[in-house]
C-alpha positions in Angstrom: -135.4 -168.8 106.4 -137.8 -167.6 103.8 -141.0 -169.6 102.7 -139.4 -169.6 99.1 -136.2 -171.0 100.5 -138.0 -173.6 102.4 -139.8 -174.6 99.4 -136.8 -175.0 97.5 -134.9 -177.0 100.1 -138.1 -179.4 100.4 -138.0 -179.9 96.6 -134.3 -180.4 96.2 -134.4 -182.9 99.3 -137.4 -184.7 97.6 -135.6 -184.9 94.1 -131.9 -186.2 95.7 -133.8 -188.7 97.7 -136.1 -189.9 95.1 -133.3 -190.2 92.6 -131.1 -192.2 95.2 -133.9 -194.5 96.1 -134.9 -195.5 92.4 -132.0 -197.8 91.7 -132.2 -199.5 95.0 -135.8 -200.1 95.0 -135.3 -201.8 91.5 -132.3 -203.8 92.8 -134.4 -204.8 95.9 -137.3 -206.1 93.6 -134.7 -208.1 91.6 -133.3 -209.4 94.8 -136.9 -210.3 96.1 -137.5 -212.3 92.7 -139.2 -209.8 90.7 -138.7 -210.3 86.9 -136.9 -207.4 84.9 -139.6 -206.7 82.3 -142.4 -206.7 85.1 -140.4 -204.4 87.3 -139.8 -202.1 84.5 -143.5 -201.9 83.3 -144.6 -201.6 86.9 -142.5 -198.7 87.8 -143.2 -196.9 84.6 -146.9 -197.1 85.2 -146.8 -195.8 88.9 -144.5 -193.0 87.7 -146.8 -192.0 85.1 -149.8 -191.9 87.5 -147.8 -189.9 90.0 -147.0 -187.3 87.1 -150.6 -187.5 86.2 -151.8 -186.7 89.6 -149.5 -183.8 89.8 -150.8 -182.2 86.4 -154.3 -182.8 87.8 -153.5 -181.1 91.0 -151.8 -178.1 89.6 -154.7 -177.5 87.0 -152.4 -178.4 83.6 -154.3 -181.5 82.7 -156.3 -179.8 80.1 -153.3 -178.4 78.4 -152.7 -181.8 77.0 -155.0 -180.8 74.4 -152.6 -177.9 73.3 -150.0 -180.0 72.1 -149.8 -180.6 68.4 -149.0 -183.6 66.6 -145.3 -182.7 66.1 -145.1 -182.4 70.0 -146.7 -185.4 70.7 -144.3 -187.4 68.4 -141.4 -185.6 69.9 -142.4 -186.2 73.8 -143.4 -189.9 72.7 -139.9 -190.5 71.0 -138.2 -188.8 74.1 -140.1 -190.8 76.4 -139.4 -194.1 74.6 -135.7 -193.8 74.9 -135.2 -191.9 78.2 -138.1 -193.6 80.3 -138.3 -196.7 78.4 -135.3 -198.2 77.1 -132.9 -196.5 79.6 -134.8 -197.9 82.6 -135.2 -201.3 81.2 -131.7 -201.7 80.4 -130.7 -200.3 83.9 -132.9 -202.9 85.6 -131.4 -205.7 83.2 -127.7 -204.5 84.2 -128.8 -204.8 87.9 -129.4 -208.4 87.6 -125.8 -208.6 87.7 -124.1 -205.3 89.0 -125.0 -203.1 92.1 -127.6 -200.5 92.2 -124.9 -198.0 93.2 -123.1 -198.7 90.0 -126.5 -197.9 88.2 -126.6 -194.6 90.0 -123.2 -193.8 89.3 -124.0 -194.1 85.5 -127.4 -192.1 86.3 -125.3 -189.2 87.7 -123.3 -189.1 84.6 -126.1 -188.4 82.1 -125.5 -184.8 82.3 -122.1 -185.6 80.4 -124.2 -187.7 77.8 -126.5 -184.6 77.3 -123.2 -182.3 76.9 -121.9 -184.3 74.3 -125.0 -184.9 72.5 -125.7 -181.1 72.4 -122.2 -180.5 71.1 -122.5 -183.0 68.2 -126.3 -182.4 67.3 -126.8 -178.8 68.4 -123.3 -177.4 68.0 -123.2 -176.2 71.7 -119.9 -175.1 72.7 -118.1 -176.6 75.5 -114.9 -175.1 77.0 -111.4 -176.8 77.3 -112.0 -177.9 81.1 -115.4 -179.4 80.1 -113.7 -182.1 78.4 -111.0 -182.6 81.0 -114.2 -183.5 83.5 -115.9 -185.8 80.7 -112.8 -187.8 80.3 -112.5 -188.1 84.1 -116.1 -189.4 84.2 -115.4 -191.8 81.8 -112.3 -192.9 83.5 -114.3 -193.1 87.0 -117.0 -195.3 85.4 -114.4 -197.5 84.1 -112.5 -197.9 87.5 -115.9 -198.7 89.1 -116.3 -201.5 86.9 -113.1 -203.3 87.3 -112.1 -206.0 89.8 -108.8 -205.8 91.8 -106.1 -207.7 89.9 -108.3 -208.9 86.9 -108.0 -205.9 84.7 -110.2 -205.0 81.5 -111.1 -208.5 80.8 -113.6 -208.4 83.8 -115.8 -205.8 82.1 -118.8 -207.9 81.5 -122.2 -207.0 79.8 -123.8 -204.9 82.5 -121.0 -202.3 82.0 -121.9 -202.1 78.2 -125.7 -202.1 78.6 -125.2 -199.2 81.2 -122.9 -197.4 78.8 -125.3 -197.7 76.1 -127.9 -195.8 78.2 -125.6 -192.7 77.9 -126.1 -191.8 74.1 -129.9 -192.9 74.5 -130.3 -190.3 77.4 -128.4 -187.6 75.5 -130.3 -188.0 72.5 -133.6 -187.9 74.3 -132.4 -184.6 76.2 -131.5 -183.1 72.9 -134.6 -184.0 71.1 -136.7 -182.5 74.2 -134.5 -179.3 74.0 -134.7 -178.8 70.3 -138.3 -179.8 69.6 -140.3 -179.0 73.0 -139.0 -175.5 73.8 -142.6 -174.4 74.2 -143.9 -177.1 76.1 -144.2 -176.7 79.9 -141.8 -179.1 81.8 -145.0 -180.8 83.5 -146.2 -182.0 80.1 -143.0 -183.1 79.0 -142.8 -185.2 82.1 -145.9 -186.7 81.6 -145.4 -187.3 77.9 -142.0 -188.9 78.8 -143.7 -191.2 81.4 -146.4 -192.1 78.6 -143.6 -192.7 75.8 -141.7 -195.1 78.2 -145.0 -197.0 79.1 -146.0 -197.2 75.5 -142.6 -199.0 74.6 -142.5 -201.2 77.7 -146.1 -202.6 77.3 -144.9 -204.0 74.0 -143.0 -206.4 76.1 -145.9 -207.3 78.2 -146.2 -210.7 76.6 -142.7 -211.6 78.1 -143.9 -210.3 81.6 -147.5 -211.8 81.9 -146.4 -214.8 83.8 -144.1 -213.1 85.9 -146.6 -210.4 87.0 -148.8 -213.6 88.3 -146.0 -214.7 90.2 -145.1 -211.3 92.0 -145.0 -211.4 95.7 -146.4 -208.6 97.8 -142.8 -207.6 99.0 -141.9 -207.2 95.3 -144.9 -205.1 94.7 -144.1 -202.8 97.6 -140.6 -202.4 96.1 -142.0 -201.5 92.8 -144.3 -199.4 94.3 -141.5 -197.3 96.0 -139.3 -197.4 92.7 -142.2 -196.2 90.4 -143.2 -193.7 92.9 -139.9 -192.2 93.4 -139.6 -191.9 89.5 -142.7 -189.8 89.3 -141.5 -187.7 92.4 -138.2 -187.1 90.7 -139.9 -186.0 87.6 -141.9 -183.5 89.4 -139.4 -182.2 91.9 -136.6 -181.7 89.2 -138.4 -179.2 87.2 -139.6 -177.5 90.5 -136.1 -177.3 91.5 -134.8 -175.7 88.4 -137.7 -173.0 88.5 -136.5 -172.0 91.9 -132.6 -171.8 91.6 -129.7 -171.8 89.0 -129.8 -175.3 87.1 -126.0 -175.7 87.7 -126.5 -175.6 91.3 -129.3 -177.8 91.3 -127.6 -180.2 89.1 -124.5 -180.4 91.1 -126.4 -181.1 94.3 -128.6 -183.8 92.6 -125.5 -185.3 91.3 -124.6 -186.6 94.7 -127.8 -188.9 94.9 -125.5 -191.9 94.3 -124.2 -191.3 97.9 -127.6 -192.4 99.4 -127.8 -195.4 97.0 -124.5 -196.5 98.0 -125.2 -196.0 101.8 -128.5 -197.7 101.6 -127.4 -200.5 99.6 -124.2 -201.1 101.9 -126.8 -201.4 104.9 -129.4 -203.6 103.0 -127.0 -205.8 100.8 -123.7 -205.6 102.5 -122.4 -204.1 99.5 -118.7 -203.5 99.6 -116.3 -201.7 97.2 -112.5 -202.2 96.5 -110.1 -199.4 96.5 -110.2 -199.2 92.6 -114.1 -198.8 92.9 -114.1 -196.3 95.4 -111.7 -193.9 93.5 -113.9 -194.5 90.4 -117.0 -193.7 92.4 -115.3 -190.4 93.8 -114.0 -189.5 90.5 -117.3 -189.6 88.6 -119.1 -187.4 91.3 -116.5 -185.0 91.7 -116.1 -184.4 87.8 -119.9 -184.5 87.5 -120.3 -181.8 89.9 -117.5 -179.7 88.2 -118.9 -180.3 85.0 -122.3 -179.1 85.6 -120.9 -176.0 86.7 -119.5 -175.3 83.2 -122.2 -176.3 81.0 
């Protein structure tokens, strides 16, 4: 195996593992008594520091000065949506739902981006792409049903997680339209900064929660934030070294890691309907990523 192939495998493994660990780490922080807002702020801060360290390491920190006012407005808006509101909504939802459910919605983000690009950028999707999009939505619905109780059991976490899809789709479209000339590393840092800015606005509601955080919660926050930063860096390294469709297909399987770890640590069990929904989403996302 060549050194280039080895680096690709290493970055791909880092991206998949980091993405799979993020929801679990946040869920464990919640289970150990951490507050939703404090977990969101803490993980965003750590993720930003990881990306900043990477920028310094590769010598791109000085390029921040080359960003125009328009670039800064766009990247901060993208960060506020994709790295601020989306993670916050995910953590709030995980107070009542599983990390695996959160990870499954996370894997469906390419669907949201494809739909947003079709509506806002007029990008074309073929007929089969629409089939996979419908199947992803059906799978998410099945994952959030309880056997024998029907649609009435779809509670607020489902709708909160569902709301993250248009937010991430809009963020990706803004990034694609307005930040085409900005390097991925600078976009990653700008997104982390934008997310942190909007989350810091919630600091007055988290100040007492921070004071009561235990060491165990801090360790889970450190793991979650570190993995967020690692994924931000690794994702673009993977895309630079292989086909984006292949990378997206493999990264979309990260919820399998989340599910396996959550089953081990929290004794998570899925019903038959939820297993069908989980499998349907992953299968459809992988096939959709090869068509867009």
